[in-house]
C-alpha positions as CSV (number, residue, x, y, z in Angstrom):
1,M,0.0,0.0,0.0
2,K,1.4,3.3,-1.0
3,G,1.3,6.1,1.6
4,T,0.8,9.8,1.1
5,R,3.6,11.7,-0.6
6,Y,5.1,14.6,1.3
7,S,6.5,17.7,-0.3
8,E,10.0,18.8,0.4
9,E,8.8,21.6,2.6
10,Q,6.7,19.2,4.7
11,I,9.7,16.8,5.0
12,V,11.9,19.6,6.3
13,R,9.2,20.6,8.9
14,I,9.0,17.0,10.0
15,L,12.8,16.8,10.4
16,R,12.8,20.0,12.4
17,E,10.1,18.7,14.6
18,A,12.2,15.7,15.5
19,E,15.1,17.9,16.3
20,G,12.9,20.0,18.6
21,G,12.7,17.4,21.3
22,Q,10.4,14.6,20.2
23,T,11.9,11.2,19.7
24,I,12.2,9.9,16.2
25,T,9.8,7.1,17.0
26,E,7.1,9.5,18.2
27,T,7.6,11.8,15.2
28,C,7.3,8.9,12.7
29,R,4.2,7.5,14.4
30,K,2.6,11.0,14.4
31,H,3.1,11.5,10.7
32,G,2.6,7.8,9.7
33,I,6.0,7.2,8.2
34,A,8.6,4.4,8.7
35,E,11.8,5.1,10.6
36,T,13.8,4.1,7.5
37,T,12.0,6.8,5.6
38,F,12.8,9.3,8.3
39,F,16.5,8.4,8.2
40,R,16.6,8.5,4.4
41,W,15.0,12.0,4.5
42,R,17.4,13.1,7.2
43,E,20.3,12.0,5.1
44,R,19.1,14.0,2.1
45,Y,17.7,17.1,3.7
46,A,19.8,17.4,6.9
47,G,20.5,21.0,7.8
48,M,18.3,22.5,5.0
49,S,15.7,25.2,5.4
50,V,12.6,25.4,3.3
51,S,14.2,28.0,1.0
52,D,17.3,25.7,0.5
53,V,15.0,22.9,-0.6
54,A,13.2,25.1,-3.1
55,K,16.6,26.2,-4.5
56,M,17.7,22.6,-4.7
57,K,14.5,21.7,-6.6
58,R,15.1,24.6,-9.1
59,L,18.7,23.5,-9.6
60,E,17.7,19.9,-10.2
61,A,15.1,21.0,-12.8
62,E,17.7,23.2,-14.6
63,N,20.2,20.3,-14.5
64,A,17.7,18.0,-16.1
65,R,17.0,20.5,-18.8
66,L,20.7,21.0,-19.6
67,K,21.2,17.2,-19.8
68,R,18.4,17.0,-22.3
69,L,19.9,19.8,-24.4
70,L,23.3,18.0,-24.3
71,A,21.7,14.7,-25.4
72,E,19.9,16.4,-28.3
73,R,23.1,18.2,-29.4
74,D,25.0,14.9,-29.3
75,L,22.4,13.3,-31.5
76,E,22.6,16.1,-34.0
77,I,26.4,15.8,-34.2
78,D,26.1,12.0,-34.8
79,A,23.6,12.6,-37.5
80,V,25.8,15.2,-39.2
81,K,28.8,12.9,-39.0
82,D,26.9,10.0,-40.5
83,L,25.7,12.2,-43.3
84,L,29.1,13.6,-44.1
85,S,30.8,10.2,-43.9
86,K,28.7,8.8,-46.8
87,K,30.3,8.7,-50.2
88,W,28.4,10.6,-52.9
């Protein structure tokens, strides 16, 4: 059964809540997540604020866009090389 999906902002707030004095077990039970999920989130989002998470999200989107552009450029270069290598 798939649970609810939390946004990055909600994840950061849950992590802050656990830092604020509650035990990890209590926090996980309150939000209905597994402890392994909590530790995975903590590994990825440790020490981040909500604005840092938004910035990371924008950078990941830009990185994906640039990777697509690079792949398209490489395909065009290969197509031109194939075209030029043929004997007329």
